[in-house]
C-alpha positions as CSV (number, residue, x, y, z in Angstrom):
1,T,-21.4,105.0,20.4
2,L,-23.8,102.7,18.8
3,H,-26.2,104.3,16.2
4,T,-29.0,102.1,16.2
5,L,-32.7,102.2,14.5
6,I,-35.4,100.2,15.2
7,I,-38.1,99.7,12.7
8,A,-41.6,98.0,12.2
9,D,-44.4,98.9,9.9
10,S,-46.7,101.5,11.5
11,E,-49.6,99.3,12.1
12,V,-47.4,97.0,13.9
13,R,-46.2,99.9,16.4
14,A,-49.6,100.9,16.6
15,E,-50.8,97.6,17.7
16,R,-47.9,97.5,20.3
17,L,-48.6,101.0,21.4
18,A,-52.3,100.2,21.8
19,Q,-51.7,97.4,23.9
20,R,-49.1,98.9,26.3
21,Q,-51.0,102.1,27.0
22,N,-54.3,100.3,26.7
23,I,-55.7,102.9,24.1
24,S,-57.6,102.2,20.7
25,R,-55.5,101.2,17.9
26,K,-56.8,104.2,15.9
27,S,-55.4,106.6,18.5
28,A,-52.2,104.7,18.6
29,L,-51.9,105.2,14.8
30,A,-52.5,108.7,15.1
31,Q,-49.7,108.9,17.6
32,V,-47.3,106.8,15.6
33,S,-47.9,109.2,12.7
34,A,-47.4,112.2,14.8
35,S,-44.2,110.8,16.3
36,D,-42.7,110.0,12.8
37,R,-43.6,113.5,11.4
38,S,-42.1,115.0,14.3
39,R,-38.7,113.2,14.2
40,R,-38.7,113.4,10.4
41,S,-39.2,117.3,10.6
42,Y,-36.8,117.5,13.3
43,L,-33.8,115.8,12.0
44,K,-34.2,117.4,8.5
45,R,-34.8,120.7,10.1
46,Y,-31.4,120.8,12.1
47,Y,-29.6,118.1,10.6
48,N,-30.5,117.9,7.1
49,I,-31.1,114.4,7.2
50,N,-33.4,111.6,6.2
51,W,-33.8,109.8,9.6
52,L,-34.8,106.6,8.0
53,D,-31.2,106.8,5.8
54,S,-30.0,103.1,6.8
55,L,-26.2,104.4,6.2
56,L,-26.7,106.7,9.1
57,Y,-26.7,103.7,11.5
58,D,-24.5,101.2,12.8
59,L,-27.2,98.5,13.6
60,V,-30.9,98.4,12.1
61,I,-33.4,96.2,13.5
62,N,-36.7,95.0,11.8
63,T,-38.9,94.2,14.6
64,N,-41.6,93.0,12.2
65,T,-39.6,89.8,11.9
66,I,-37.3,90.0,15.0
67,P,-39.2,90.2,18.5
68,P,-38.2,93.2,20.7
69,E,-36.5,91.0,23.4
70,C,-34.3,89.5,20.5
71,A,-33.7,93.5,19.2
72,A,-32.4,94.0,22.9
73,E,-30.1,91.3,23.0
74,L,-28.7,92.2,19.7
75,I,-28.1,95.6,20.9
76,C,-26.3,94.4,23.9
77,Q,-24.0,92.2,21.8
78,A,-23.4,94.8,19.5
79,T,-22.4,97.4,22.1
80,A,-20.3,94.9,24.0
81,G,-18.5,93.9,20.7
82,I,-17.8,97.7,20.1
83,I,-16.2,98.1,23.8
84,Q,-14.1,95.0,23.2
85,A,-12.7,96.3,20.0
86,Q,-12.3,99.7,21.4
87,S,-10.4,98.1,24.5
88,G,-8.4,95.8,22.1
89,A,-7.4,98.7,19.9
90,R,-6.2,100.6,22.5
91,G,-4.0,97.9,23.9
92,L,-2.2,97.9,20.4
């Protein structure tokens, strides 16, 4: 399992959401904020963790600087590397 956290500023995420769903930037920002609150609350309540703690993840990608398409490729490469490492370890 590859635990991945993809991050970006709220404004960047809201702008992407607004374009994708054809909604206002203000509405998109409200959705991003609500989603973050919900995720934070759920993980704190049931697992007592801070969901933004980078130590919980194998890979953290900031899409403020890395385009989403490149982020997807990084995830695919990391997954392939894990699979290769695991199958190599089994052959020992």
